[in-house]
N, C-alpha and C positions, 0 to 999 in steps of 0.2 A: 270918667275914671277918677277915683279919689287918690290922695297922696299915698295912702297905705297900699294901694294896688300897684304902684309903680315898681317897688323893689321886687315883688313877686313876678311881675311881667318881665323885668330885666333878667331875672334868674331863669325864667322859662325860655326866653330867647337864647340865653347862653347854652342851656341844655339842648335846645333844638339845633343850634349851630354845631355843637360837638357831635350830636347824633348825625347831622347831615354830612359832615366830612367823613365819618366812618362809613356811612352808607355809600357815599361816592367812591370811597377807596375800595370797598368790597365788591362794588359793581364792576370794577375792572377785572376781567378774567385773569390777566397776567399777574396783577397785584394780588388777587385773592389766592392764586396758586403759589406765588412766592411766599406770602405770609404763612400759608399752610405748610410749605416745605420748611421754613424757618422754625415754625412751631414744633413740627415733628422732630427736627434736629435738636432743638433746645431741650425738649422733653426727653429725648433719648440720652442726651448728655447729662441732664439732671438726675435721671433715674438709671444711670448706667450700672450701678451695683446690683439693681434688681433685674435688669434686662440682660446683662451680659451672661452668656451661657457658660463661659469658662473664665478662669483667672487670666487676666490680660498679661501677666508677667510669668506665668507658668509655662515651661517648655514641655514638649512631648516628642514622641518618636515620629509623629506624622509631620515630617519636615517638607515644606513647600508643597503642601497639598493644594490642588487647584480649587476654585470655587465649586459650590455644590452643583451648579448647572453644567459644568464642563466635564469632559471625559476624565475618569479617575477621581471625580469629585466625591467628597464625603458629606452626607447629610448632617454629620456631627459638627462640621465646620462650614457654615453657610458661605463665608467669603474666603475659605481656605486658611492656610497657615503660612507663616513667614519662614525665613531661613533657620530659625531656632525652634520651629514647631509651635509657636504661639498663635492662638486663634486671632485672626485678623478682625473679625467682626467685633469681638470684645475689645480689642485694642482701638478700633475705630471709635467706639462709644466713649472710651476714656480719653482718646486723643482729641476728639471733638470737644469734650469738656475743657481740656487744657487750652486748646486753640481759641475757643470762645472766651475763656477767662482772660487770656492775654489781650484779645481784642477789646473786650468790654472794659477792662481796667485802663488800657491805654486811651481809649476814646473818652472814658469818664474823666480821668485826671487831666489829660491834655485838652479835652473840650472845655471843661470848666475853667481851667487856667487861661487858655487862649481867649475864650469868650469874655471873661472878666477884664482881661487886658484891653481888648478891643473896645468894649463898652466904656471903660474908664477913660480910654484915650479920647473917645468922642465926647464924653460928658465933661471932662476937665481938659479943655483945649490947651492949657498951658503945659501939660505933660504929653501932649499928642506926639510931638516931634521925638521926644526921648523914647517913648514906648515903641513907636513904629520903627525907629532906627534899630532898636533892640530886636524887634521882630524880623527886620530885614537881615540882621546878622544871623539869626537862628535859621533863616531860610537857606543860608549858604552851606549848612551841614546836612547832607542826606541822611536818611534813617539808617541805611546800611553802614555808613561811615561812623555814625554815632554808636551803633551796635558794636562795631569792631573796637572802637575806643573804650567803651564801657567793659566789654569782655576782656580787653587787655589789662584793665585795672582790677576788675572784680572777679574775672573768670566767667566761663559760660554758666548760664542759668536763666531762670524765668524772670527774676527781678531786674537784671540789667536790660533784658529785652523790653520789658514793660516800660522801664524808664526811657529807653531810647525811642520807643514808639510814641510815648506820651510827649516827649520833647519835640518830636517831629510833627505832632498834631497841633501843637500850640500856635505856631505862626500862621498856618492856614485858617484856623478858627479865629484868631485875632483879626486878621484882615477882613474876613467875612463879617464878623461882628461889628467891626468899626464902620465898614461901608454901610451896613444896615442902620447902625446907630446914628450916623451923620445925617441920613435922610430923616430919621425920626426927630432928631434935635432941631430940625428946621421947621417942624410943624407948629401950628398956632397954639395947640393945647399945651405945649411945653412953655411957651411964653406966657400963656394964661396962668399956668401953675406957678410960675415965678412971680407973676403980678399979684396973685392972692397970697403970697408968702409961704408957699410950700417949701419944706426943707429939701436939701439935696437928696437925702435918703428917700423921702417920699417920691420925688421926681424920678429917681433912679429905679426904684422898685415898682412903683405903680404905673409909670408911663413908659420909661425906656425899656426896662427888662421885659415887661409883659408884651410889648409890641414887637420886640426883637426876637423873642424866644422861638416863634414858629420858624423863622428863617434860619436860625441857628440849628434847630432840630433837623431841618431839611438837610443842611450841609453835613451835620454829624451822621445822619443815616446814610448819606452817600459816601462819607469818608470811612465808615465802618468796614465796608468790603475791601477798601484799599489797605486798611490796617491789618485785616486778616491775611491778605495776600503778602504784605511785607513781612509780617511776623512769621508766616510759614516759610518765606524765602530765607529769613535769618536762621530759622531752625534747620532748614535744608543745608545751610552752610556750616552747621555745627555750632552755632552761637547761642542756641536756645536751650531747651530742656536737655538734661543729661540722661543717657541710658541708665536703667531700663525704662524710664518714664515714657509713656505713650503720648506722642504729639504728632499731628498729621504731617507737618513738614519734615520732621525727623524720620517718620515712618517711610515717607517717599524717598528720602535720602538713603535709608538702609536698604531699600529695594532696588536701587539702581544697579547693584552688582549682579542682580539676577534677572535683568531685563530680557535676556535672550531665551532663557528656559523657564522662567517663572515671572512673567511681566505683571501678574496681578498684584504682587507684593508692593510695587510702586504705583501701579495705575489706580488701584482702588483708593488709597489715601489722596492721591492727586485729584481724582474725580470728586471726592467729598469736599476738598478745598474749592474746586471749581463750582460745585453746587452751592456752597455757602456764600461765596462771593457773588455769584449770579443772582441768587435769591435776595441778598442784601441790596444789590444795586437796583434790581427791579422794584423792590419795596421803596427804596429811596426816591427813585424817579416818580413813582406813583404818589408818594407823599408830597413831592414838590408840585406835581400837577394839581393836587387837592388843596394844599395849604397856601400856595403862592397865589395871591389875587391876580397877578399879571398873567399867570398861566390859565387860571379859571375864566378870566374875562376873554 
């Protein structure tokens, strides 16, 4: 093999490695089903304006109509209507969009901030103690307490909930990233990189970040379901989206007054929350099994 063949061989191996873990992931029936469910839910949320059969905010005379398959159900309202005559299926589509947006924003901002703190604490050991004590302090504030505090200052809304969930995500991501980075920093290739004069930026991006990113992604995927559940709980308590906006947690809260004679108003949004969280957790577990070398061995 010539020297010019080496880069192409390395690229081919990387492509084969990426293809292999995708194949292993999709060969798991539970993981494949969970990914399919998440894909359908995401596509439904993205294309909600084109899919929704009714205006999710428009009231009608058909108040508390049961789902189509139940007695007295109407084919015009697949999942029935709520206490104000609004189509539940249309509101589920729009509510899923808002619920996923809250979860994705929180996991994105909180995951990036926490991961950078953990990686920097392991890379620059002189700031390790300060950063981790700050992380320990953040762990003492539960997400619901943060949400209550932010709502007391700014009022209920989507932005305070995203901020609270992002802050609650930072310490866990920081601890995971630091624990992974400490093991990487003890490897011989880090010392070899320092010996040949690589800059801190090159060591951080080429060696530390690239080797830690898979473990961080595994944790983030597992954390996503928890964030969705906490965000829905905060909205259920009235701290999230404001009416008439559609959000799954708030829709479940609005249906609790009708549990005895129209339980579908609360049960259907709650079932969608359960489905999203379950699919996210199953996908995260499958990613861990595929990407974590200790699990695959």
